[in-house]
mmJSON file of the N, C-alpha and C atoms, coordinates in Angstrom:
{"data_MODEL":{"atom_site":{
"group_PDB":["ATOM","ATOM","ATOM","ATOM","ATOM","ATOM","ATOM","ATOM","ATOM","ATOM","ATOM","ATOM","ATOM","ATOM","ATOM","ATOM","ATOM","ATOM","ATOM","ATOM","ATOM","ATOM","ATOM","ATOM","ATOM","ATOM","ATOM","ATOM","ATOM","ATOM","ATOM","ATOM","ATOM","ATOM","ATOM","ATOM","ATOM","ATOM","ATOM","ATOM","ATOM","ATOM","ATOM","ATOM","ATOM","ATOM","ATOM","ATOM","ATOM","ATOM","ATOM","ATOM","ATOM","ATOM","ATOM","ATOM","ATOM","ATOM","ATOM","ATOM","ATOM","ATOM","ATOM","ATOM","ATOM","ATOM","ATOM","ATOM","ATOM","ATOM","ATOM","ATOM","ATOM","ATOM","ATOM","ATOM","ATOM","ATOM","ATOM","ATOM","ATOM","ATOM","ATOM","ATOM","ATOM","ATOM","ATOM","ATOM","ATOM","ATOM","ATOM","ATOM","ATOM","ATOM","ATOM","ATOM","ATOM","ATOM","ATOM","ATOM","ATOM","ATOM","ATOM","ATOM","ATOM","ATOM","ATOM","ATOM","ATOM","ATOM","ATOM","ATOM","ATOM","ATOM","ATOM","ATOM","ATOM","ATOM","ATOM","ATOM","ATOM","ATOM","ATOM","ATOM","ATOM","ATOM","ATOM","ATOM","ATOM","ATOM","ATOM","ATOM","ATOM","ATOM","ATOM","ATOM","ATOM","ATOM","ATOM","ATOM","ATOM","ATOM","ATOM","ATOM","ATOM","ATOM","ATOM","ATOM","ATOM","ATOM","ATOM","ATOM","ATOM","ATOM","ATOM","ATOM","ATOM","ATOM","ATOM","ATOM","ATOM","ATOM","ATOM","ATOM","ATOM","ATOM","ATOM","ATOM","ATOM","ATOM","ATOM","ATOM","ATOM","ATOM","ATOM","ATOM","ATOM","ATOM","ATOM","ATOM","ATOM","ATOM","ATOM"],
"id":[1,2,3,4,5,6,7,8,9,10,11,12,13,14,15,16,17,18,19,20,21,22,23,24,25,26,27,28,29,30,31,32,33,34,35,36,37,38,39,40,41,42,43,44,45,46,47,48,49,50,51,52,53,54,55,56,57,58,59,60,61,62,63,64,65,66,67,68,69,70,71,72,73,74,75,76,77,78,79,80,81,82,83,84,85,86,87,88,89,90,91,92,93,94,95,96,97,98,99,100,101,102,103,104,105,106,107,108,109,110,111,112,113,114,115,116,117,118,119,120,121,122,123,124,125,126,127,128,129,130,131,132,133,134,135,136,137,138,139,140,141,142,143,144,145,146,147,148,149,150,151,152,153,154,155,156,157,158,159,160,161,162,163,164,165,166,167,168,169,170,171,172,173,174,175,176,177,178,179,180,181,182,183],
"type_symbol":["N","C","C","N","C","C","N","C","C","N","C","C","N","C","C","N","C","C","N","C","C","N","C","C","N","C","C","N","C","C","N","C","C","N","C","C","N","C","C","N","C","C","N","C","C","N","C","C","N","C","C","N","C","C","N","C","C","N","C","C","N","C","C","N","C","C","N","C","C","N","C","C","N","C","C","N","C","C","N","C","C","N","C","C","N","C","C","N","C","C","N","C","C","N","C","C","N","C","C","N","C","C","N","C","C","N","C","C","N","C","C","N","C","C","N","C","C","N","C","C","N","C","C","N","C","C","N","C","C","N","C","C","N","C","C","N","C","C","N","C","C","N","C","C","N","C","C","N","C","C","N","C","C","N","C","C","N","C","C","N","C","C","N","C","C","N","C","C","N","C","C","N","C","C","N","C","C","N","C","C","N","C","C"],
"label_atom_id":["N","CA","C","N","CA","C","N","CA","C","N","CA","C","N","CA","C","N","CA","C","N","CA","C","N","CA","C","N","CA","C","N","CA","C","N","CA","C","N","CA","C","N","CA","C","N","CA","C","N","CA","C","N","CA","C","N","CA","C","N","CA","C","N","CA","C","N","CA","C","N","CA","C","N","CA","C","N","CA","C","N","CA","C","N","CA","C","N","CA","C","N","CA","C","N","CA","C","N","CA","C","N","CA","C","N","CA","C","N","CA","C","N","CA","C","N","CA","C","N","CA","C","N","CA","C","N","CA","C","N","CA","C","N","CA","C","N","CA","C","N","CA","C","N","CA","C","N","CA","C","N","CA","C","N","CA","C","N","CA","C","N","CA","C","N","CA","C","N","CA","C","N","CA","C","N","CA","C","N","CA","C","N","CA","C","N","CA","C","N","CA","C","N","CA","C","N","CA","C","N","CA","C","N","CA","C","N","CA","C","N","CA","C"],
"label_alt_id":[null,null,null,null,null,null,null,null,null,null,null,null,null,null,null,null,null,null,null,null,null,null,null,null,null,null,null,null,null,null,null,null,null,null,null,null,null,null,null,null,null,null,null,null,null,null,null,null,null,null,null,null,null,null,null,null,null,null,null,null,null,null,null,null,null,null,null,null,null,null,null,null,null,null,null,null,null,null,null,null,null,null,null,null,null,null,null,null,null,null,null,null,null,null,null,null,null,null,null,null,null,null,null,null,null,null,null,null,null,null,null,null,null,null,null,null,null,null,null,null,null,null,null,null,null,null,null,null,null,null,null,null,null,null,null,null,null,null,null,null,null,null,null,null,null,null,null,null,null,null,null,null,null,null,null,null,null,null,null,null,null,null,null,null,null,null,null,null,null,null,null,null,null,null,null,null,null,null,null,null,null,null,null],
"label_comp_id":["MET","MET","MET","ALA","ALA","ALA","ASP","ASP","ASP","ASP","ASP","ASP","VAL","VAL","VAL","GLN","GLN","GLN","LEU","LEU","LEU","TYR","TYR","TYR","ARG","ARG","ARG","VAL","VAL","VAL","PRO","PRO","PRO","ASP","ASP","ASP","ALA","ALA","ALA","MET","MET","MET","LEU","LEU","LEU","LYS","LYS","LYS","LEU","LEU","LEU","ARG","ARG","ARG","MET","MET","MET","SER","SER","SER","ARG","ARG","ARG","SER","SER","SER","VAL","VAL","VAL","ILE","ILE","ILE","TYR","TYR","TYR","GLU","GLU","GLU","GLN","GLN","GLN","LEU","LEU","LEU","ARG","ARG","ARG","SER","SER","SER","GLY","GLY","GLY","ARG","ARG","ARG","LEU","LEU","LEU","ARG","ARG","ARG","SER","SER","SER","VAL","VAL","VAL","LYS","LYS","LYS","GLN","GLN","GLN","GLY","GLY","GLY","ARG","ARG","ARG","CYS","CYS","CYS","ARG","ARG","ARG","LEU","LEU","LEU","ILE","ILE","ILE","PRO","PRO","PRO","GLU","GLU","GLU","SER","SER","SER","ALA","ALA","ALA","LEU","LEU","LEU","ARG","ARG","ARG","GLU","GLU","GLU","TYR","TYR","TYR","ILE","ILE","ILE","ALA","ALA","ALA","LEU","LEU","LEU","LEU","LEU","LEU","GLN","GLN","GLN","GLN","GLN","GLN","GLU","GLU","GLU","ALA","ALA","ALA","SER","SER","SER"],
"label_asym_id":["A","A","A","A","A","A","A","A","A","A","A","A","A","A","A","A","A","A","A","A","A","A","A","A","A","A","A","A","A","A","A","A","A","A","A","A","A","A","A","A","A","A","A","A","A","A","A","A","A","A","A","A","A","A","A","A","A","A","A","A","A","A","A","A","A","A","A","A","A","A","A","A","A","A","A","A","A","A","A","A","A","A","A","A","A","A","A","A","A","A","A","A","A","A","A","A","A","A","A","A","A","A","A","A","A","A","A","A","A","A","A","A","A","A","A","A","A","A","A","A","A","A","A","A","A","A","A","A","A","A","A","A","A","A","A","A","A","A","A","A","A","A","A","A","A","A","A","A","A","A","A","A","A","A","A","A","A","A","A","A","A","A","A","A","A","A","A","A","A","A","A","A","A","A","A","A","A","A","A","A","A","A","A"],
"label_entity_id":["1","1","1","1","1","1","1","1","1","1","1","1","1","1","1","1","1","1","1","1","1","1","1","1","1","1","1","1","1","1","1","1","1","1","1","1","1","1","1","1","1","1","1","1","1","1","1","1","1","1","1","1","1","1","1","1","1","1","1","1","1","1","1","1","1","1","1","1","1","1","1","1","1","1","1","1","1","1","1","1","1","1","1","1","1","1","1","1","1","1","1","1","1","1","1","1","1","1","1","1","1","1","1","1","1","1","1","1","1","1","1","1","1","1","1","1","1","1","1","1","1","1","1","1","1","1","1","1","1","1","1","1","1","1","1","1","1","1","1","1","1","1","1","1","1","1","1","1","1","1","1","1","1","1","1","1","1","1","1","1","1","1","1","1","1","1","1","1","1","1","1","1","1","1","1","1","1","1","1","1","1","1","1"],
"label_seq_id":[1,1,1,2,2,2,3,3,3,4,4,4,5,5,5,6,6,6,7,7,7,8,8,8,9,9,9,10,10,10,11,11,11,12,12,12,13,13,13,14,14,14,15,15,15,16,16,16,17,17,17,18,18,18,19,19,19,20,20,20,21,21,21,22,22,22,23,23,23,24,24,24,25,25,25,26,26,26,27,27,27,28,28,28,29,29,29,30,30,30,31,31,31,32,32,32,33,33,33,34,34,34,35,35,35,36,36,36,37,37,37,38,38,38,39,39,39,40,40,40,41,41,41,42,42,42,43,43,43,44,44,44,45,45,45,46,46,46,47,47,47,48,48,48,49,49,49,50,50,50,51,51,51,52,52,52,53,53,53,54,54,54,55,55,55,56,56,56,57,57,57,58,58,58,59,59,59,60,60,60,61,61,61],
"pdbx_PDB_ins_code":[null,null,null,null,null,null,null,null,null,null,null,null,null,null,null,null,null,null,null,null,null,null,null,null,null,null,null,null,null,null,null,null,null,null,null,null,null,null,null,null,null,null,null,null,null,null,null,null,null,null,null,null,null,null,null,null,null,null,null,null,null,null,null,null,null,null,null,null,null,null,null,null,null,null,null,null,null,null,null,null,null,null,null,null,null,null,null,null,null,null,null,null,null,null,null,null,null,null,null,null,null,null,null,null,null,null,null,null,null,null,null,null,null,null,null,null,null,null,null,null,null,null,null,null,null,null,null,null,null,null,null,null,null,null,null,null,null,null,null,null,null,null,null,null,null,null,null,null,null,null,null,null,null,null,null,null,null,null,null,null,null,null,null,null,null,null,null,null,null,null,null,null,null,null,null,null,null,null,null,null,null,null,null],
"Cartn_x":[0.81,0.0,0.85,2.081,2.929,3.177,3.083,3.289,2.094,0.963,-0.248,-0.318,0.725,0.733,0.624,-0.297,-0.455,-0.203,-0.219,0.06,1.162,2.187,3.333,3.431,3.702,4.02,5.424,5.772,7.075,8.228,8.225,9.348,9.481,8.355,8.393,8.931,8.522,9.023,10.522,10.969,12.403,13.184,12.669,13.342,13.318,12.162,12.047,12.958,13.007,13.799,15.233,15.512,16.832,17.241,16.31,16.537,16.204,16.782,16.531,15.151,14.687,13.388,13.346,14.43,14.439,14.379,15.044,14.996,13.584,12.954,11.586,10.657,10.719,9.838,10.169,11.423,11.813,11.19,11.225,10.636,9.114,8.495,7.05,6.693,7.458,7.191,7.343,8.338,8.596,7.61,6.844,5.875,6.452,7.72,8.345,7.877,7.424,6.899,5.498,4.517,3.119,2.788,1.811,1.324,-0.12,-0.749,-2.105,-2.083,-3.083,-3.187,-4.448,-4.293,-5.432,-5.366,-6.208,-6.105,-4.779,-3.975,-2.664,-1.548,-1.899,-0.897,-0.65,0.603,1.014,1.312,0.617,0.786,1.228,2.127,2.669,2.205,1.4,0.922,2.087,1.935,2.95,3.179,2.117,2.245,3.119,3.05,3.879,5.345,5.617,7.001,7.548,6.732,7.168,7.413,6.514,6.673,7.937,8.207,9.378,10.668,10.678,11.837,12.04,10.95,11.04,11.59,11.165,11.662,13.156,13.613,15.059,15.845,15.294,15.953,16.007,14.934,14.872,15.899,16.005,16.959,18.395,18.627,19.978,20.425,19.453,19.791,20.247],
"Cartn_y":[-1.209,0.0,1.269,1.205,2.395,2.957,2.104,2.566,3.342,3.301,3.976,5.426,5.912,7.265,8.273,9.224,10.251,11.645,11.776,13.05,12.828,13.664,13.513,14.687,14.396,15.46,15.95,17.116,17.709,16.768,16.125,15.219,14.077,13.572,12.502,13.022,14.226,14.844,15.115,15.483,15.704,14.431,13.292,12.019,11.65,11.837,11.476,12.33,13.635,14.554,14.691,14.161,14.281,15.755,16.536,17.969,18.31,19.394,19.817,20.464,20.551,21.173,22.612,23.362,24.767,24.893,23.998,24.047,23.707,22.705,22.337,23.536,24.174,25.315,26.498,26.684,27.741,27.481,26.234,25.873,26.015,25.71,25.896,27.377,28.212,29.663,30.267,29.79,30.355,29.84,28.797,28.253,27.188,26.866,25.84,24.438,24.281,23.01,23.281,22.587,22.806,22.026,22.533,21.818,22.201,21.435,21.733,21.75,22.387,22.392,21.649,20.799,20.126,20.493,21.435,21.962,22.693,22.3,22.935,22.17,21.065,20.193,20.579,20.737,21.021,19.689,19.4,18.133,18.395,17.561,17.72,16.529,16.798,15.703,15.02,13.725,12.982,13.595,14.079,14.707,15.962,16.692,17.881,17.504,16.385,15.911,15.559,14.857,14.482,15.725,16.724,17.964,18.705,18.724,19.419,18.743,17.413,16.67,16.944,16.977,17.28,18.695,19.641,21.016,21.055,20.335,20.29,19.682,18.629,17.994,18.946,19.678,20.638,21.746,22.235,23.298,22.818,21.529,20.987,20.808,20.754,20.544,21.816],
"Cartn_z":[0.0,0.0,0.0,0.473,0.515,-0.88,-1.91,-3.273,-3.803,-3.081,-3.519,-3.042,-2.378,-1.833,-2.968,-2.833,-3.853,-3.3,-1.989,-1.339,-0.308,-0.372,0.523,1.471,2.732,3.686,3.354,3.843,3.534,3.902,5.079,5.377,4.369,3.875,2.878,1.548,1.166,-0.073,0.047,1.243,1.47,1.164,1.619,1.379,-0.101,-0.743,-2.155,-3.033,-2.74,-3.565,-3.068,-1.882,-1.255,-1.129,-0.587,-0.381,1.06,1.534,2.91,3.032,4.267,4.555,4.039,4.268,3.849,2.329,1.605,0.138,-0.346,0.255,-0.133,0.055,1.223,1.476,0.563,0.229,-0.711,-2.085,-2.528,-3.819,-3.789,-2.663,-2.51,-2.581,-1.865,-1.858,-3.242,-3.994,-5.321,-6.363,-6.029,-6.976,-7.897,-7.71,-8.559,-8.176,-6.941,-6.455,-5.913,-6.472,-6.064,-4.802,-4.065,-2.884,-2.622,-1.74,-1.289,0.233,0.814,2.275,2.677,3.68,4.298,5.771,6.171,7.529,7.667,8.648,8.845,8.144,7.496,6.891,5.429,5.076,3.695,3.023,1.924,1.218,-0.22,-0.699,-2.05,-2.88,-3.928,-4.779,-5.508,-5.748,-6.481,-7.862,-8.486,-9.806,-9.732,-8.621,-8.455,-8.322,-7.656,-7.55,-8.925,-9.729,-11.086,-11.932,-11.838,-12.6,-12.174,-10.886,-10.378,-10.869,-10.846,-11.336,-12.821,-13.592,-15.02,-15.242,-14.404,-14.487,-14.238,-13.234,-12.94,-14.104,-14.702,-15.837,-17.03,-17.255,-18.366,-18.142,-16.93,-16.63,-16.76,-16.525,-16.617,-18.072,-18.981,-20.404,-21.072],
"occupancy":[1.0,1.0,1.0,1.0,1.0,1.0,1.0,1.0,1.0,1.0,1.0,1.0,1.0,1.0,1.0,1.0,1.0,1.0,1.0,1.0,1.0,1.0,1.0,1.0,1.0,1.0,1.0,1.0,1.0,1.0,1.0,1.0,1.0,1.0,1.0,1.0,1.0,1.0,1.0,1.0,1.0,1.0,1.0,1.0,1.0,1.0,1.0,1.0,1.0,1.0,1.0,1.0,1.0,1.0,1.0,1.0,1.0,1.0,1.0,1.0,1.0,1.0,1.0,1.0,1.0,1.0,1.0,1.0,1.0,1.0,1.0,1.0,1.0,1.0,1.0,1.0,1.0,1.0,1.0,1.0,1.0,1.0,1.0,1.0,1.0,1.0,1.0,1.0,1.0,1.0,1.0,1.0,1.0,1.0,1.0,1.0,1.0,1.0,1.0,1.0,1.0,1.0,1.0,1.0,1.0,1.0,1.0,1.0,1.0,1.0,1.0,1.0,1.0,1.0,1.0,1.0,1.0,1.0,1.0,1.0,1.0,1.0,1.0,1.0,1.0,1.0,1.0,1.0,1.0,1.0,1.0,1.0,1.0,1.0,1.0,1.0,1.0,1.0,1.0,1.0,1.0,1.0,1.0,1.0,1.0,1.0,1.0,1.0,1.0,1.0,1.0,1.0,1.0,1.0,1.0,1.0,1.0,1.0,1.0,1.0,1.0,1.0,1.0,1.0,1.0,1.0,1.0,1.0,1.0,1.0,1.0,1.0,1.0,1.0,1.0,1.0,1.0,1.0,1.0,1.0,1.0,1.0,1.0],
"B_iso_or_equiv":[0.0,0.0,0.0,0.0,0.0,0.0,0.0,0.0,0.0,0.0,0.0,0.0,0.0,0.0,0.0,0.0,0.0,0.0,0.0,0.0,0.0,0.0,0.0,0.0,0.0,0.0,0.0,0.0,0.0,0.0,0.0,0.0,0.0,0.0,0.0,0.0,0.0,0.0,0.0,0.0,0.0,0.0,0.0,0.0,0.0,0.0,0.0,0.0,0.0,0.0,0.0,0.0,0.0,0.0,0.0,0.0,0.0,0.0,0.0,0.0,0.0,0.0,0.0,0.0,0.0,0.0,0.0,0.0,0.0,0.0,0.0,0.0,0.0,0.0,0.0,0.0,0.0,0.0,0.0,0.0,0.0,0.0,0.0,0.0,0.0,0.0,0.0,0.0,0.0,0.0,0.0,0.0,0.0,0.0,0.0,0.0,0.0,0.0,0.0,0.0,0.0,0.0,0.0,0.0,0.0,0.0,0.0,0.0,0.0,0.0,0.0,0.0,0.0,0.0,0.0,0.0,0.0,0.0,0.0,0.0,0.0,0.0,0.0,0.0,0.0,0.0,0.0,0.0,0.0,0.0,0.0,0.0,0.0,0.0,0.0,0.0,0.0,0.0,0.0,0.0,0.0,0.0,0.0,0.0,0.0,0.0,0.0,0.0,0.0,0.0,0.0,0.0,0.0,0.0,0.0,0.0,0.0,0.0,0.0,0.0,0.0,0.0,0.0,0.0,0.0,0.0,0.0,0.0,0.0,0.0,0.0,0.0,0.0,0.0,0.0,0.0,0.0,0.0,0.0,0.0,0.0,0.0,0.0],
"pdbx_formal_charge":[null,null,null,null,null,null,null,null,null,null,null,null,null,null,null,null,null,null,null,null,null,null,null,null,null,null,null,null,null,null,null,null,null,null,null,null,null,null,null,null,null,null,null,null,null,null,null,null,null,null,null,null,null,null,null,null,null,null,null,null,null,null,null,null,null,null,null,null,null,null,null,null,null,null,null,null,null,null,null,null,null,null,null,null,null,null,null,null,null,null,null,null,null,null,null,null,null,null,null,null,null,null,null,null,null,null,null,null,null,null,null,null,null,null,null,null,null,null,null,null,null,null,null,null,null,null,null,null,null,null,null,null,null,null,null,null,null,null,null,null,null,null,null,null,null,null,null,null,null,null,null,null,null,null,null,null,null,null,null,null,null,null,null,null,null,null,null,null,null,null,null,null,null,null,null,null,null,null,null,null,null,null,null],
"auth_seq_id":[1,1,1,2,2,2,3,3,3,4,4,4,5,5,5,6,6,6,7,7,7,8,8,8,9,9,9,10,10,10,11,11,11,12,12,12,13,13,13,14,14,14,15,15,15,16,16,16,17,17,17,18,18,18,19,19,19,20,20,20,21,21,21,22,22,22,23,23,23,24,24,24,25,25,25,26,26,26,27,27,27,28,28,28,29,29,29,30,30,30,31,31,31,32,32,32,33,33,33,34,34,34,35,35,35,36,36,36,37,37,37,38,38,38,39,39,39,40,40,40,41,41,41,42,42,42,43,43,43,44,44,44,45,45,45,46,46,46,47,47,47,48,48,48,49,49,49,50,50,50,51,51,51,52,52,52,53,53,53,54,54,54,55,55,55,56,56,56,57,57,57,58,58,58,59,59,59,60,60,60,61,61,61],
"auth_comp_id":["MET","MET","MET","ALA","ALA","ALA","ASP","ASP","ASP","ASP","ASP","ASP","VAL","VAL","VAL","GLN","GLN","GLN","LEU","LEU","LEU","TYR","TYR","TYR","ARG","ARG","ARG","VAL","VAL","VAL","PRO","PRO","PRO","ASP","ASP","ASP","ALA","ALA","ALA","MET","MET","MET","LEU","LEU","LEU","LYS","LYS","LYS","LEU","LEU","LEU","ARG","ARG","ARG","MET","MET","MET","SER","SER","SER","ARG","ARG","ARG","SER","SER","SER","VAL","VAL","VAL","ILE","ILE","ILE","TYR","TYR","TYR","GLU","GLU","GLU","GLN","GLN","GLN","LEU","LEU","LEU","ARG","ARG","ARG","SER","SER","SER","GLY","GLY","GLY","ARG","ARG","ARG","LEU","LEU","LEU","ARG","ARG","ARG","SER","SER","SER","VAL","VAL","VAL","LYS","LYS","LYS","GLN","GLN","GLN","GLY","GLY","GLY","ARG","ARG","ARG","CYS","CYS","CYS","ARG","ARG","ARG","LEU","LEU","LEU","ILE","ILE","ILE","PRO","PRO","PRO","GLU","GLU","GLU","SER","SER","SER","ALA","ALA","ALA","LEU","LEU","LEU","ARG","ARG","ARG","GLU","GLU","GLU","TYR","TYR","TYR","ILE","ILE","ILE","ALA","ALA","ALA","LEU","LEU","LEU","LEU","LEU","LEU","GLN","GLN","GLN","GLN","GLN","GLN","GLU","GLU","GLU","ALA","ALA","ALA","SER","SER","SER"],
"auth_asym_id":["A","A","A","A","A","A","A","A","A","A","A","A","A","A","A","A","A","A","A","A","A","A","A","A","A","A","A","A","A","A","A","A","A","A","A","A","A","A","A","A","A","A","A","A","A","A","A","A","A","A","A","A","A","A","A","A","A","A","A","A","A","A","A","A","A","A","A","A","A","A","A","A","A","A","A","A","A","A","A","A","A","A","A","A","A","A","A","A","A","A","A","A","A","A","A","A","A","A","A","A","A","A","A","A","A","A","A","A","A","A","A","A","A","A","A","A","A","A","A","A","A","A","A","A","A","A","A","A","A","A","A","A","A","A","A","A","A","A","A","A","A","A","A","A","A","A","A","A","A","A","A","A","A","A","A","A","A","A","A","A","A","A","A","A","A","A","A","A","A","A","A","A","A","A","A","A","A","A","A","A","A","A","A"],
"auth_atom_id":["N","CA","C","N","CA","C","N","CA","C","N","CA","C","N","CA","C","N","CA","C","N","CA","C","N","CA","C","N","CA","C","N","CA","C","N","CA","C","N","CA","C","N","CA","C","N","CA","C","N","CA","C","N","CA","C","N","CA","C","N","CA","C","N","CA","C","N","CA","C","N","CA","C","N","CA","C","N","CA","C","N","CA","C","N","CA","C","N","CA","C","N","CA","C","N","CA","C","N","CA","C","N","CA","C","N","CA","C","N","CA","C","N","CA","C","N","CA","C","N","CA","C","N","CA","C","N","CA","C","N","CA","C","N","CA","C","N","CA","C","N","CA","C","N","CA","C","N","CA","C","N","CA","C","N","CA","C","N","CA","C","N","CA","C","N","CA","C","N","CA","C","N","CA","C","N","CA","C","N","CA","C","N","CA","C","N","CA","C","N","CA","C","N","CA","C","N","CA","C","N","CA","C","N","CA","C","N","CA","C","N","CA","C"],
"pdbx_PDB_model_num":[1,1,1,1,1,1,1,1,1,1,1,1,1,1,1,1,1,1,1,1,1,1,1,1,1,1,1,1,1,1,1,1,1,1,1,1,1,1,1,1,1,1,1,1,1,1,1,1,1,1,1,1,1,1,1,1,1,1,1,1,1,1,1,1,1,1,1,1,1,1,1,1,1,1,1,1,1,1,1,1,1,1,1,1,1,1,1,1,1,1,1,1,1,1,1,1,1,1,1,1,1,1,1,1,1,1,1,1,1,1,1,1,1,1,1,1,1,1,1,1,1,1,1,1,1,1,1,1,1,1,1,1,1,1,1,1,1,1,1,1,1,1,1,1,1,1,1,1,1,1,1,1,1,1,1,1,1,1,1,1,1,1,1,1,1,1,1,1,1,1,1,1,1,1,1,1,1,1,1,1,1,1,1]
}}}
């Protein structure tokens, strides 16, 4: 069932992207990484992670 995750909390996104908490929040603030809020919890959709990775790959080219 762990593979069915579609929304990631910031600590989980940090592990997936191998980035620090401050970098994740910086990317969220700048709009480069999308997120949603559920109550006080900031959640990052799996699709947003894929888009962000694609953006990084595009910038590296």
